[in-house]
Every structure is written in C-alpha cells, then in structure tokens.
C-alpha positions in Angstrom: -92.6 -49.1 15.6 -94.0 -45.7 16.4 -92.4 -46.1 19.9 -89.1 -47.2 18.3 -89.1 -44.1 16.1 -89.8 -41.9 19.1 -87.0 -43.6 21.1 -84.5 -43.0 18.2 -84.9 -39.2 18.7 -82.6 -39.4 21.7 -79.8 -40.4 19.4 -80.3 -37.8 16.7 -77.6 -35.5 17.9 -75.1 -38.0 19.4 -74.8 -41.0 17.1 -73.5 -39.5 13.8 -71.8 -40.8 11.6 -73.8 -43.9 12.7 -77.5 -43.8 12.1 -79.8 -42.8 14.9 -81.8 -46.0 15.4 -84.5 -47.0 17.9 -85.4 -50.5 19.1 -88.3 -51.8 21.2 -88.5 -55.4 22.4 -91.9 -56.9 23.2 -92.2 -60.2 25.1 -94.2 -63.1 23.8 -97.0 -62.0 26.1 -97.1 -58.6 24.5 -95.3 -56.6 27.2 -92.7 -54.0 26.4 -89.6 -55.3 28.1 -86.8 -53.2 26.7 -86.1 -50.2 24.5 -83.1 -48.2 23.5 -81.4 -45.9 21.0 -78.0 -45.9 19.4 -75.2 -44.7 21.7 -72.4 -42.4 20.6 -69.8 -43.9 18.2 -68.1 -46.8 19.9 -71.1 -47.5 22.2 -73.9 -50.0 21.8 -76.3 -50.0 18.9 -80.0 -49.7 19.6 -80.7 -53.4 19.5 -78.1 -54.1 22.1 -79.4 -51.4 24.4 -82.9 -52.8 24.2 -81.9 -56.4 24.6 -79.7 -55.6 27.6 -82.7 -54.1 29.2 -85.0 -57.0 28.3 -82.7 -59.9 29.3 -84.4 -63.3 29.2 -87.8 -61.7 28.8 -86.9 -61.2 25.1 -87.0 -64.9 24.3 -89.9 -65.8 22.0 -90.8 -62.1 21.6 -90.6 -59.4 18.9 -88.1 -56.6 18.3 -89.2 -53.5 16.4 -86.2 -51.7 14.8 -86.2 -48.6 12.7 -83.3 -49.7 10.4 -82.0 -53.1 9.3 -79.8 -54.7 12.0 -76.1 -54.8 11.1 -74.5 -58.2 10.3 -70.8 -57.2 10.5 -68.2 -56.7 13.2 -67.3 -53.0 13.6 -66.6 -51.2 16.8 -69.4 -53.3 18.3 -70.5 -57.0 17.7 -73.1 -57.7 15.0 -76.7 -56.8 16.0 -78.0 -59.8 14.1 -76.0 -62.1 16.4 -77.5 -60.4 19.5 -81.0 -60.8 18.2 -80.6 -64.4 17.3 -78.9 -65.3 20.6 -81.7 -63.6 22.5 -84.2 -66.1 21.0 -86.5 -63.6 19.4 -89.2 -65.1 17.3 -89.8 -62.1 15.1 -88.0 -58.9 14.0 -89.9 -56.0 12.5 -87.7 -53.7 10.4 -88.8 -50.3 9.1 -86.1 -49.8 6.5 -83.4 -51.8 4.8 -79.9 -50.3 5.3 -78.3 -49.2 2.0 -74.8 -49.4 3.6 -72.8 -51.8 1.5 -71.8 -53.8 4.6 -75.5 -54.4 5.4 -77.8 -54.0 2.3 -80.1 -57.0 3.0 -77.4 -59.2 4.6 -78.8 -58.5 8.1 -82.3 -59.5 7.2 -80.9 -62.6 5.4 -79.0 -63.8 8.4 -82.0 -63.4 10.7 -84.2 -65.4 8.3 -81.5 -68.1 7.9 -81.6 -68.5 11.7 -85.4 -69.1 11.6 -86.4 -65.6 12.8 -89.5 -64.2 11.1 -88.7 -60.8 9.5 -91.3 -58.2 8.6 -90.1 -55.2 6.7 -91.6 -51.8 5.7 -93.6 -51.1 8.8 -93.2 -47.3 9.5 -90.8 -47.2 6.5 -91.9 -43.8 5.2 -91.5 -42.0 8.5 -88.1 -43.8 9.1 -86.9 -42.8 5.7 -87.8 -39.1 6.4 -86.1 -39.3 9.8 -83.0 -41.0 8.5 -82.7 -39.0 5.3 -79.2 -37.6 6.1 -77.8 -41.1 6.7 -79.5 -42.6 3.7 -78.3 -39.8 1.4 -74.8 -40.3 2.6 -74.7 -44.1 2.2 -76.3 -43.9 -1.3 -74.2 -41.0 -2.7 -71.2 -40.7 -0.5 -72.2 -37.0 0.1 -74.0 -35.3 3.0 -77.6 -34.2 2.7 -77.5 -30.5 2.0 -79.9 -28.1 3.8 -79.8 -24.5 2.6 -81.0 -22.1 5.3 -81.8 -18.4 4.6 -83.4 -15.7 6.7 -85.3 -13.4 4.3 -87.6 -10.4 4.1 -90.9 -11.0 2.4 -89.6 -9.4 -0.7 -86.7 -11.9 -0.8 -83.8 -9.9 0.6 -81.2 -11.3 2.9 -79.6 -8.0 3.6 -80.1 -4.3 3.1 -78.1 -2.4 0.4 -75.4 -1.5 3.1 -75.0 -5.2 3.9 -76.8 -5.1 7.3 -78.9 -8.2 8.1 -79.2 -8.3 11.9 -81.8 -9.0 12.7 -84.2 -9.9 9.9 -86.1 -12.4 12.0 -87.2 -12.5 15.6 -86.0 -14.5 18.6 -88.2 -17.6 18.0 -87.0 -18.0 14.4 -83.3 -17.5 15.4 -83.7 -20.1 18.2 -85.2 -22.6 15.7 -82.2 -22.0 13.4 -80.0 -23.0 16.3 -81.8 -26.3 16.5 -81.2 -26.8 12.8 -77.5 -26.3 13.5 -77.5 -28.8 16.3 -79.1 -31.4 14.0 -76.3 -30.8 11.4 -72.8 -32.3 11.4 -71.3 -29.3 9.6 -72.2 -25.6 8.9 -70.9 -23.9 5.8 -70.5 -20.2 4.8 -68.6 -18.4 2.2 -65.5 -16.4 3.0 -67.5 -13.2 2.2 -70.0 -14.0 5.0 -67.2 -14.9 7.3 -65.7 -11.4 6.7 -68.9 -9.4 6.7 -70.8 -11.0 9.6 -68.0 -12.7 11.6 -70.4 -15.5 12.7 -69.5 -18.1 15.3 -71.5 -20.9 13.6 -72.0 -22.7 16.9 -75.2 -24.3 18.1 -76.5 -22.4 21.1 -79.8 -23.8 22.3 -82.4 -21.8 24.1 -82.7 -24.3 26.9 -79.0 -24.4 27.5 -78.6 -28.0 26.3 -75.0 -29.0 25.6 -74.7 -30.5 22.1 -71.8 -31.7 20.0 -70.8 -28.7 17.9 -71.0 -28.9 14.1 -67.8 -28.7 12.0 -67.4 -25.2 10.8 -66.6 -25.0 7.1 -65.6 -22.0 5.0 -65.6 -21.8 1.2 -62.3 -20.0 0.6 -60.1 -18.4 3.4 -61.5 -17.2 6.7 -60.0 -14.0 8.2 -57.2 -14.7 10.6 -59.2 -13.5 13.6 -62.6 -14.8 12.6 -64.7 -16.1 15.5 -65.6 -19.3 13.5 -62.0 -20.4 13.7 -60.8 -23.2 13.9 -62.6 -24.0 10.7 -62.1 -26.3 7.7 -61.3 -24.2 4.7 -62.2 -25.7 1.3 -62.3 -24.4 -2.2 -62.8 -25.6 -5.8 -65.7 -27.5 -7.3 -68.7 -27.8 -5.0 -69.1 -31.4 -5.9 -65.6 -32.0 -4.7 -66.4 -30.1 -1.5 -69.3 -32.4 -0.8 -67.3 -35.5 -1.6 -64.6 -34.4 0.9 -67.2 -33.7 3.6 -68.8 -37.1 2.9 -65.4 -38.8 3.3 -65.2 -37.0 6.7 -68.4 -38.7 7.8 -70.6 -35.6 7.5 -74.2 -36.8 7.1 -76.0 -33.4 7.1 -74.5 -30.1 5.9 -76.2 -26.8 6.7 -75.4 -24.1 4.2 -76.0 -20.7 5.7 -74.9 -18.4 2.9 -74.4 -15.8 1.8 -76.2 -15.1 -1.4 -73.3 -16.0 -3.7 -72.8 -19.4 -2.0 -76.6 -20.0 -1.9 -76.8 -19.2 -5.6 -74.0 -21.6 -6.5 -75.5 -24.5 -4.6 -78.9 -23.8 -6.0 -77.8 -23.5 -9.6 -75.8 -26.7 -9.3 -79.0 -28.5 -8.0 -77.0 -29.6 -4.9 -79.7 -28.6 -2.3 -81.8 -31.4 -0.8 -83.9 -29.2 1.4 -84.5 -25.4 1.5 -85.4 -23.8 4.8 -86.5 -20.2 4.6 -87.2 -18.0 7.6 -89.6 -15.3 6.4 -90.0 -12.1 8.3 -92.9 -9.7 7.9 -90.5 -7.0 6.7 -90.1 -5.3 3.3 -87.0 -3.4 2.1 -89.1 -2.1 -0.8 -86.6 -1.8 -3.6 -84.4 -3.6 -6.0 -81.1 -2.7 -4.4 -81.2 -5.1 -1.4 -79.1 -8.2 -1.3 -81.1 -11.0 -3.0 -81.4 -14.6 -1.7 -79.5 -15.9 -4.6 -76.7 -13.8 -6.1 -75.7 -14.3 -9.7 -77.7 -15.0 -12.8 -81.1 -16.6 -12.7 -83.1 -18.4 -15.4 -84.2 -16.4 -18.5 -87.9 -17.3 -18.6 -90.6 -18.6 -16.3 -90.6 -21.8 -18.3 -87.1 -22.5 -16.9 -88.0 -21.7 -13.3 -87.0 -24.2 -10.6 -90.0 -25.7 -9.0 -90.4 -27.8 -5.9 -93.0 -28.5 -3.2 -93.6 -26.7 0.1 -93.7 -29.5 2.7 -93.9 -27.6 5.9 -95.0 -24.1 7.0 -94.7 -23.1 10.6 -95.3 -19.9 12.5 -92.4 -18.8 14.8 -93.5 -15.7 16.7 -94.0 -13.0 14.0 -92.1 -15.0 11.4 -92.7 -18.1 9.2 -90.5 -21.1 8.6 -91.0 -22.6 5.1 -89.5 -25.9 4.1 -89.2 -26.7 0.4 -88.1 -29.9 -1.3 -87.1 -30.4 -4.9 -90.0 -31.9 -6.8 -88.5 -35.4 -7.2 -87.8 -35.7 -3.5 -91.3 -34.5 -2.7 -93.0 -36.9 -5.2 -96.3 -38.2 -4.0 -97.8 -34.9 -2.8 -99.9 -34.4 0.3 -96.8 -33.6 2.4 -97.7 -30.0 3.4 -98.2 -29.4 7.2 -99.4 -26.1 8.5 -98.7 -25.3 12.2 
C-alpha cells in the first residue's frame, strides 16, 4: 500500500476532478507485476493501468488500491469489473469512496464475486493525501487552503501597500508548488488592482503543469494580468458552491487581508499556510493578515493545531489546521 500511495503522486496534478489513485498488483507468488496511477480525465483509472501491465500474471494475486474501486460506467468501464475479470484473489483498499456512485458498492461487488476485500490499510495517509477529493465529495465544495506571506509581527504589507518581497526565493518557489496542487486560485479585486498578479503556477524546475482557474472576488481591472478569470461575488458559501459545481477540488485563497479575514471569520478555511519571514515592520500601521474586526477577548480566540513547520531558506512555512480537523494530536513535523 505504501508503494500504491507513492505511485499515486504521479497523478496529483493531472487527474482532477477525478481522485489521484494508485494501484499495485502483486502476483500469487509475491512479485510486483503491475502498478499505475490515474490518467487525465477520460483516461484509464489506476486499476486498469496496473492490470494492463500485469496481464495474466495478476490471476490469483492481490491488488493494493488507495481508494475503493468504482462500480459504475463513466468515461471508462467499471474498475470492479476489471479486477474481477483479472481473477484476483484479494483486493486491499485504503479508503472507501464517499462518492454517491460508489460509497461501498465497489467493495460489495467484489465480495459478491468471491474476491476477498481488506479495507483500512494505509487509510490515514490516503485520507490526508486525498483530502481535497474527499472534502468535495462530502460537501460539494472544494477544500479551502488560505496562504499568506507574513512578517514575524503578522503583517502582509507595509503601510504604503508594498509587499514584494516579504519572503525569499525558496518560500516563493514553494508557494508555486502549492498553486500547482490547486485547481483554482482566488484573490480579491483589491489585490488584483494593487499587485496585478498573474496567479499562474511557475515551477522552479520548469515543469509544465495544468494551470489553476483564476478567480476574483468582484471585478478585475480590464488590463489585469490574471485575465481571463472567473469573477464571482456575493455570499462566500455560494462562491464555494459554484466552484464545487465546476469540479474544483482544492481552492487556494491568496488574499488580500480583507478576503482572508472574510474566509477566516466564516470558518471556511480547511488549512492555513503561513510563510513567515524573519522581518519586522515594527509598528501597528502595517497591513494585518486579517483585515476587519477580530474577537473581543482571548476566550473567543480561534485555536487550531500546527501540523507542519518547515524551514525554506531564511523563512518558515507553518501549516495550521482547525482543531476538529487536527483531532488526535501528534501531527507536528519539524523539518
């Protein structure tokens, strides 16, 4: 299963809105005879890729899959049918699929055909890896990641609005990777006017990736570099519903402070990513991370859990989850 999870990484930036799944087929004698990951939409699912590689050597063997195989006909044939026809004796599944077209039906069909099914192996890691897909299928909305580059005293811009560059090259390159992992990037109209960002994913190694949908809350200036962009307004819940209907699994919110404050106060953020620079503006007149009113007392403070802390050149990347999502503790990794 660890190998299946690793193989699925190849599909992370190409398979959306389908889940990025990995599959490894092991023969009855214990030899790995096939492996594969989900292809771009319309292509083969991970099980089909692995079984095509394995051929007859799959008969009597075991398939390790990071997500429950689909039992329905879509743009490709059902994966359950392929697994059954291949003559596998056992299928090990990391996670059940909450999609209403699957939701246990895939496992049920395999068992009805006499295939032994084992579930839950590697489930925690698979759930972390597939969080955007799982969030979308359970709520109809994308997983929301809020990303901000900040000074150590919590400012995202100087009083004059200047913010280039708070962080160094390594942190900015890491933020580009975060964009590449996202299906859409959102900023407010104020940020579109002030910073004129492109909102494209530009990776340090020159890798070509599918570009995220660019989204503006409000109206973007006519000559803005982020155009063409989807312009949305109104209730943020409605905005997320619309993006969910468009198949957006992960939304990266990049600010500015007013937009960040709105998402935070509405408790719509699933993961916070802060890039912290060893810089201090040293006053109370810089632009804060969250514009607008905060809570009145410490007793009302929002609290979550720091789950990752990484050094990126002179800067730090800090990942924070809301407390319910971080339940269980022991998640912090220091690198």
